[in-house]
C-alpha positions in Angstrom: 114.5 152.0 -187.6 116.3 152.9 -190.7 118.7 149.9 -189.8 115.8 147.4 -189.1 114.4 148.3 -192.8 117.9 147.5 -194.1 118.5 144.4 -192.2 114.8 143.3 -193.2 115.7 144.7 -197.1 119.3 142.3 -196.8 117.3 139.3 -195.5 114.6 139.7 -198.3 117.3 139.9 -200.9 119.4 136.9 -199.6 116.0 135.0 -199.3 115.4 135.7 -203.0 118.9 134.8 -204.1 118.5 131.4 -202.4 115.1 130.6 -203.7 116.4 131.8 -207.4 119.4 129.2 -207.1 117.4 126.4 -205.6 114.2 126.7 -208.1 116.4 127.5 -211.5 117.8 124.1 -211.6 114.7 122.5 -210.1 112.5 124.6 -212.9 115.0 123.3 -215.6 115.2 119.7 -213.9 111.4 118.9 -214.1 110.8 118.7 -217.5 113.8 116.2 -218.1 112.6 114.0 -215.0 109.2 113.9 -216.7 110.7 112.9 -219.8 112.8 110.3 -218.3 109.5 109.0 -216.4 107.6 108.7 -219.2 110.2 107.0 -221.2 110.6 104.3 -218.3 106.7 104.2 -218.2 106.8 103.2 -222.0 109.8 101.0 -221.9 
């Protein structure tokens, strides 16, 4: 039983790290993308 909990905890941690690695660049990239689209729309 303890092993299942450990494996589940490790899986959640790995998924959390992957989500963090994927989302942080996306979060920082979205304002730049919106700014670029706004500038392109004005031009």
